[in-house]
C-alpha positions in Angstrom: 0.0 0.0 -0.1 2.9 2.5 0.6 3.8 2.1 -3.0 0.4 3.4 -4.0 -0.9 7.0 -3.6 -3.3 7.3 -0.6 -5.5 9.5 -2.8 -5.2 10.2 -6.6 -7.6 12.5 -8.7 -7.0 12.9 -12.3 -8.5 15.5 -14.5 -11.5 16.0 -12.4 -14.2 18.2 -13.8 -17.7 19.3 -12.6 -20.1 21.9 -13.6 -23.4 22.9 -12.0 -25.5 24.6 -14.5 -23.6 27.5 -15.7 -21.3 27.5 -12.9 -17.8 25.7 -13.4 -16.9 24.2 -10.0 -13.9 22.2 -11.1 -11.9 22.2 -14.4 -9.5 19.3 -15.1 -8.1 19.4 -11.5 -5.3 17.0 -10.6 -4.6 16.3 -7.0 -2.7 13.6 -5.2 -2.1 12.9 -1.3 0.7 10.5 -0.5 0.7 7.9 2.3 2.2 9.5 5.4 1.6 13.0 4.1 -0.4 15.9 5.2 -1.6 17.7 2.2 -3.5 21.0 2.6 -6.1 22.2 0.2 -6.8 25.9 0.5 -8.9 28.4 -1.6 -11.8 30.9 -1.0 -15.3 29.6 -0.5 -16.6 28.8 -3.9 -13.0 27.9 -5.3 -14.1 24.1 -5.6 -12.7 22.5 -2.5 -15.9 21.1 -1.2 -16.9 19.8 -4.6 -13.4 18.1 -4.9 -13.9 16.5 -1.5 -17.4 15.4 -2.6 -16.0 13.8 -5.7 -13.3 12.0 -3.7 -15.8 10.8 -1.1 -18.3 9.5 -3.7 -21.1 12.2 -2.9 -20.6 14.1 -6.0 -20.4 12.6 -9.5 -17.6 14.2 -11.7 -18.3 14.7 -15.4 -14.7 13.8 -16.2 -11.8 12.4 -14.3 -10.9 9.5 -12.2 -10.4 8.9 -8.5 -8.2 6.4 -7.0 -8.0 5.4 -3.3 -5.0 3.4 -2.1 -4.2 2.7 -5.7 -7.7 1.2 -6.5 -10.2 3.2 -8.8 -13.4 4.2 -7.3 -15.7 2.6 -10.0 -18.7 4.9 -9.6 -19.9 7.8 -7.3 -20.7 5.9 -4.2 -19.9 6.9 -0.5 -20.3 3.3 0.5 -17.5 2.1 -2.0 -15.3 5.1 -1.1 -15.5 3.9 2.6 -14.8 0.5 1.6 -11.7 1.4 -0.3 -10.3 3.2 2.9 -11.5 6.8 2.7 -12.9 8.5 5.8 -14.0 12.2 6.1 -14.8 14.5 9.1 -17.3 16.9 7.9 -17.3 20.7 8.8 -21.1 20.8 9.6 -21.0 17.3 11.3 -22.3 14.1 9.9 -23.5 12.6 13.3 -27.1 12.1 14.2 -27.8 14.8 16.8 -30.6 13.0 18.7 -28.6 9.6 19.0 -26.2 9.3 21.8 -22.3 9.4 21.1 -21.9 5.7 21.8 -24.4 4.8 19.0 -23.0 7.4 16.3 -19.4 6.0 17.1 -20.6 2.4 16.8 -22.5 2.9 13.5 -19.4 4.6 12.0 -16.9 1.7 12.9 -18.8 -0.8 11.1 -16.1 -3.4 11.2 -14.1 -4.9 14.1 -16.7 -3.8 16.6 -18.0 -5.6 19.6 -21.7 -6.9 19.8 -24.4 -4.2 20.2 -24.9 -4.5 23.8 -21.3 -3.8 24.6 -21.1 -0.6 22.6 -21.1 1.8 25.6 -17.9 0.3 27.1 -16.4 0.0 23.8 -17.3 3.6 23.0 -15.9 4.7 26.3 -12.5 3.0 25.7 -12.2 4.3 22.0 -12.9 7.8 23.4 -10.5 7.5 25.9 -7.9 6.5 23.5 -8.7 10.0 21.9 -8.7 11.7 25.2 -12.2 12.7 24.6 -13.3 12.2 28.2 -16.1 15.0 28.5 -18.5 14.7 31.4 -21.5 13.5 29.5 -19.8 11.0 27.1 -20.8 8.5 26.0 -24.4 8.7 26.7 -25.0 12.3 25.8 -26.9 12.9 22.5 -24.5 14.4 20.0 -26.8 17.6 19.8 -26.2 18.3 23.5 -22.2 18.7 22.9 -20.8 22.1 22.5 -19.7 23.0 19.2 -15.9 22.3 19.9 -16.9 18.9 21.3 -18.8 18.0 18.1 -16.0 19.0 15.9 -13.5 16.9 17.9 -15.9 13.9 18.0 -16.5 14.2 14.3 -12.7 13.7 13.8 -12.7 10.8 16.2 -15.6 9.2 14.4 -13.7 9.3 11.2 -10.4 7.8 12.6 -12.2 5.0 14.2 -12.5 3.4 10.7 -8.7 3.2 10.5 -8.6 4.8 7.1 -6.2 4.9 4.1 -6.7 8.4 3.5 -8.5 11.0 5.9 -10.3 14.2 4.6 -10.5 16.9 7.2 -13.0 19.7 6.1 -12.3 22.7 8.3 -11.4 20.6 11.6 -10.4 23.5 13.8 -13.2 26.1 13.1 -14.6 25.9 16.8 -11.5 25.0 18.4 -9.2 27.1 20.8 -5.4 27.2 20.6 -5.0 24.4 23.0 -7.5 22.2 21.2 -5.9 23.0 17.7 -2.4 22.0 19.1 -3.9 18.7 20.3 -5.6 18.0 17.0 -2.6 18.6 15.1 -0.7 16.1 17.2 -3.4 13.6 16.3 -3.0 14.5 12.7 0.8 14.0 12.8 0.1 10.6 14.4 -2.0 9.7 11.6 0.9 10.7 9.2 3.4 8.7 11.1 1.2 5.7 10.8 1.3 6.0 7.0 -2.2 7.5 6.6 -2.6 10.2 4.0 -4.4 13.4 5.4 -6.1 16.0 3.3 -6.3 19.0 5.5 -8.8 21.8 4.4 -8.7 24.9 6.3 -9.1 28.7 5.9 -6.5 29.3 8.7 -3.4 29.8 6.8 -1.0 29.8 9.8 -2.3 26.3 10.9 -2.0 25.1 7.5 1.8 26.3 7.2 2.4 24.7 10.6 1.0 21.3 10.0 1.0 20.5 6.2 3.8 19.0 4.2 2.4 20.2 0.8 -0.2 22.9 -0.2 -2.5 22.8 -3.0 -4.3 26.1 -4.0 -7.6 26.2 -5.9 -9.1 29.3 -7.3 -12.4 29.4 -9.4 -12.3 25.7 -9.9 -8.6 25.7 -11.3 -5.5 24.2 -9.6 -3.0 27.1 -9.1 -0.3 24.7 -8.2 1.1 22.7 -5.4 3.7 24.0 -3.0 6.1 22.9 -0.3 4.8 24.3 3.0 8.3 24.8 4.3 9.3 27.2 1.5 5.8 29.1 1.2 4.9 32.2 3.1 1.4 33.2 4.1 1.4 36.3 1.9 2.3 34.2 -1.0 -0.6 32.0 -0.3 -3.1 34.7 0.2 -2.0 36.2 -3.2 -2.5 32.8 -4.9 -5.9 32.2 -3.2 -7.6 35.6 -3.8 -5.8 36.6 -7.1 -4.4 39.9 -5.9 -1.6 41.0 -3.8 -2.1 40.9 -0.2 -1.2 44.2 1.5 -3.0 44.2 5.0 -5.8 41.9 5.9 -6.9 44.1 8.6 -8.1 47.7 8.3 -6.1 50.3 10.3 -7.4 50.9 13.5 -8.9 54.4 14.3 -7.9 56.0 17.7 -10.7 56.3 20.2 -11.4 59.9 20.7 -10.6 61.5 24.1 -13.6 61.5 26.3 -15.6 59.0 24.1 -18.8 57.8 25.9 -18.5 54.4 28.0 -21.4 52.9 26.0 -21.3 49.4 28.0 -20.3 49.2 31.6 -20.0 45.8 33.3 -19.5 45.7 37.0 -18.9 42.4 38.8 -21.2 40.4 36.4 -21.7 36.8 37.3 -23.4 34.0 35.3 -23.8 30.3 35.5 -20.1 29.6 34.6 -18.3 32.9 34.7 -17.8 35.9 37.1 -17.3 38.2 38.5 -16.0 40.1 35.5 -15.7 43.8 35.1 -14.8 46.0 32.0 -16.1 48.8 29.8 -16.7 49.3 26.2 -16.3 52.8 24.6 -17.7 53.9 21.3 -15.5 53.4 18.5 -13.5 50.8 20.3 -13.1 46.9 19.4 -12.3 44.7 22.5 -11.5 41.0 22.0 -12.2 38.2 24.4 -9.5 35.4 24.3 -9.0 32.3 26.2 -8.9 28.5 25.9 -12.4 27.0 25.1 -14.6 26.3 28.2 -13.7 29.2 30.3 -17.0 31.2 30.3 -16.6 33.2 27.0 -19.8 31.9 25.4 -21.8 32.2 28.7 -20.7 35.7 29.0 -21.8 36.6 25.3 -25.3 34.7 26.0 -25.8 36.7 29.3 -25.0 40.1 27.6 -27.5 39.2 24.7 -30.2 38.4 27.3 -30.2 34.6 26.5 -29.2 33.5 29.9 -30.2 35.8 33.0 -27.1 36.9 35.2 -26.9 35.9 38.6 -25.3 39.0 40.1 -23.7 42.2 39.1 -24.7 45.2 37.0 -24.6 46.1 33.4 -25.4 49.5 31.9 -25.8 50.4 28.2 -25.8 54.0 27.2 -26.4 55.0 30.8 -29.4 52.6 31.4 -29.2 49.8 33.9 -30.3 46.4 32.4 -31.8 43.3 34.1 -31.0 41.1 31.0 -33.6 38.8 31.7 -34.7 38.5 28.2 -33.4 38.9 24.6 -35.9 41.6 24.0 -34.4 43.8 26.6 -31.0 43.6 25.2 -32.3 44.1 21.7 -34.3 47.4 22.7 -30.9 48.5 24.5 -29.4 48.4 21.2 -27.3 45.3 22.0 -27.0 43.1 18.9 -25.5 39.5 18.9 -23.8 38.1 15.8 -24.1 34.2 16.6 -21.1 32.0 15.9 -23.5 29.3 14.6 -24.9 31.1 11.7 -26.5 27.9 10.4 -28.7 27.2 13.4 -28.8 30.7 15.4 -28.2 33.5 12.9 -29.8 32.8 9.4 -33.1 31.3 8.0 -31.6 29.2 5.3 -34.6 28.5 3.2 -35.4 32.3 3.0 -33.7 34.7 0.7 -30.9 37.2 1.2 -33.3 40.2 1.4 -35.5 38.6 4.0 -32.5 37.5 6.2 -31.0 40.9 5.9 -33.8 43.0 6.9 -35.8 40.7 9.3 -34.6 42.5 12.4 -35.2 46.0 10.8 -38.6 45.8 9.3 -39.9 49.0 11.2 -37.3 51.0 9.3 -39.2 50.1 5.9 -42.8 50.4 7.1 -45.2 53.3 6.9 -48.7 53.1 8.3 -48.2 49.3 9.1 -47.2 48.7 5.4 -43.9 47.5 4.2 -42.1 49.8 1.8 -40.7 47.1 -0.5 -38.8 49.5 -2.9 -37.0 51.2 0.0 -36.2 47.8 1.5 -34.8 46.6 -1.8 -32.7 49.6 -2.3 -31.1 49.4 1.2 -30.4 45.6 0.7 -28.7 46.2 -2.8 -26.7 48.9 -1.3 -25.5 46.4 1.5 -24.8 43.7 -1.1 -22.5 46.1 -2.9 -20.7 47.4 0.2 -20.0 44.1 1.6 -19.4 42.4 -1.7 -22.0 39.6 -1.2 -21.9 37.2 -4.0 -25.6 36.4 -4.8 -27.4 35.7 -8.0 -30.5 37.6 -6.7 -32.1 39.1 -3.5 -34.3 36.2 -3.2 -31.6 33.5 -3.2 -32.0 31.2 -0.2 -29.0 31.7 1.9 -28.4 28.0 2.4 -27.1 27.9 -1.0 -24.5 30.8 -0.5 -20.9 29.9 0.4 -20.0 30.3 4.1 -18.3 33.5 3.7 -21.4 35.1 2.0 -23.6 33.8 4.6 -21.6 35.5 7.3 -21.7 38.7 5.3 -25.5 38.6 5.3 -25.4 38.1 9.0 -23.1 41.0 9.6 -25.1 43.1 7.2 -28.1 43.3 9.8 -26.1 45.6 12.1 -25.9 48.2 9.2 -29.6 48.4 9.4 -30.1 48.1 13.1 -27.3 50.5 14.0 -26.7 49.0 17.3 -24.7 50.6 20.1 -23.0 47.4 21.1 -22.2 44.6 18.8 -21.5 41.2 20.2 -19.6 39.1 17.5 -18.9 35.6 18.4 -16.3 33.9 16.0 -17.1 36.4 13.3 -15.2 34.6 10.5 -15.5 30.9 11.6 -15.3 28.7 8.7 -15.0 31.7 6.2 -12.4 31.9 3.5 -9.4 34.5 3.5 -11.1 36.9 1.0 -14.3 37.0 2.8 -12.4 37.5 6.0 -10.9 40.6 4.7 -14.5 42.1 3.6 -15.9 41.1 7.2 -13.1 42.9 9.0 -13.6 45.9 7.0 -17.3 45.9 7.6 -16.9 45.4 11.1 -14.4 48.4 11.4 -17.0 50.6 9.3 -19.7 49.9 12.0 -17.3 50.8 14.8 -16.3 53.9 12.8 -20.0 54.8 12.8 -20.1 55.0 16.6 -20.7 51.4 17.8 -18.6 49.4 20.3 -17.6 45.8 19.3 -17.0 43.0 21.6 -15.3 40.1 19.6 -14.8 36.4 20.9 -12.4 34.6 18.6 -10.2 31.5 18.9 -7.9 32.8 16.4 -5.1 34.9 18.0 -4.0 36.6 14.7 -7.6 37.8 14.2 -7.6 39.2 17.7 -4.4 40.9 17.4 -5.1 42.5 14.0 -8.9 43.5 14.6 -9.0 44.7 18.3 -7.8 47.7 20.1 -7.2 45.6 23.3 -7.9 42.0 24.3 -9.2 40.5 27.7 -7.9 37.0 28.5 -10.5 34.8 30.4 -9.8 31.7 32.5 -12.1 29.8 34.6 -14.7 32.4 34.3 -12.8 35.6 35.2 -10.7 38.1 33.3 -7.0 37.3 34.3 -5.2 39.7 32.0 -5.8 42.8 29.8 -3.4 43.2 26.8 -3.3 46.8 25.6 -3.1 47.7 21.8 0.8 48.3 21.7 1.4 45.0 22.9 -1.0 43.1 20.8 0.3 40.2 18.6 -0.3 36.5 18.3 2.7 35.4 20.5 1.4 37.8 23.3 -2.2 36.5 23.1 -1.2 32.7 23.0 1.4 33.3 25.9 -1.4 34.8 28.1 -3.7 32.0 27.3 -1.2 29.1 28.1 -0.1 30.9 31.2 -3.5 31.3 32.7 -4.6 29.2 35.6 -7.4 27.3 33.6 -5.2 26.5 30.5 -4.3 23.1 31.6 -7.8 22.3 32.7 -9.3 23.5 29.5 -7.0 21.4 27.5 -7.7 18.1 29.4 -10.7 17.3 27.1 -9.7 17.9 23.5 -8.7 15.3 21.1 -5.3 13.7 22.1 -2.6 12.2 20.2 -3.6 8.5 20.4 -4.7 6.8 17.3 -7.7 4.2 17.4 -6.6 0.5 18.0 -8.5 -2.3 16.6 -11.8 -2.6 18.3 -11.7 -5.3 20.6 -14.8 -7.9 21.0 -13.5 -8.9 24.4 -15.3 -6.5 26.4 -17.7 -8.0 29.1 -21.5 -7.9 28.6 -23.1 -4.7 30.0 -26.5 -3.9 31.2 -26.7 -0.3 30.0 -27.5 0.2 26.4 
């Protein structure tokens, strides 16, 4: 097997209507290699993975897995030949417990059904996935990061020849990314070919051996990761020179209003925390996952009532017992899970853009459709949202364009405070640049922006200062003149909760052959 390529794709072409998704693309992944695949959303990466995994039928070209040709587009045949894939949006059944999802994924070499809980516990332990609720918890009850890690474990349990990782780190913090990369390297050392798709170029350059760039369905070349720089990759991806991803910060005016004042705020899993946001300021929240950041954002958005403390917005004290109170106080949340929390996928771009601002376009109780259309067209041009029409369902847009639609709402609402939770999660580099600019434009118009991000480069480039959280409290504030990736990561790993937060991610162990020697158990 080591003499054969783990994955080989020759002259793959695919067209959807008038859209050319892939044009005569060649791609290969060697055994024991981490081969990264990068490009903007819409560049053809997902289609190429779909062809390799048997979900998409190519109009031309051939696919070989472990030296054996995939005879037709069939996910079952692809898996049988040794291909496994961890999906960005997850492939597990959310209502089913972890043990059932893992058992169904293994298919071969697994114990009798009644022993699946003990077997699942052992397998998850080998991956260091020892979350409190495992393995009986429904997958849908896990956090976004836990689901992402479980998706990778579920793919690895099949002991594949080639492993496809589609944005595996979108919901992970620095500690979890590091642990995942150790696992990926362990796969490589065992001779598994790994195809690693990610928008996070520093991670790609850190872990990959080779990098292939796609743009507009065309292969722009394959490059040695050790001799390729991030600016060179960006230029290949977006097709234009990369000067600066982040818009220049605008100094906060002296005497600017403190629009949000948080005093000794406590929630279910955080607190007390105290800090202020000033108009025209961007403040970042950093920290290993699971240290209270998401609960802090949910509390400020009125989704989880606070337990103690005081929050004042524009001089008015809030109870934050309902989301309506937060909205009426001009606090706007941009959720990280845009698919399930931010957008209505079956509805069009215009509806999703204006749904929270319809009063702006009504007169005497009637909707002024022309005014609504003009406003949305202006935002589409301003944020460079790629859509064939205003009525295009957002579920058919790329991830970057979906996120732009979500961000566009803040331009119509004109909030005083924007809470941006992972604002560029799963977004390509070109769309990231557009989103950073649009967020800075909103701040320049008088809003204050609070950003939670697991990307230290994003925090250092976008923010005026960064607050580091550990075990629910703010343990350090990094001022603007000290902001850089190394400073942020150093503050996170030195924080008291760093080792605790890192105890649950996917570890370095590889799945062993599933044993059938486990004793019978009564729990199902």
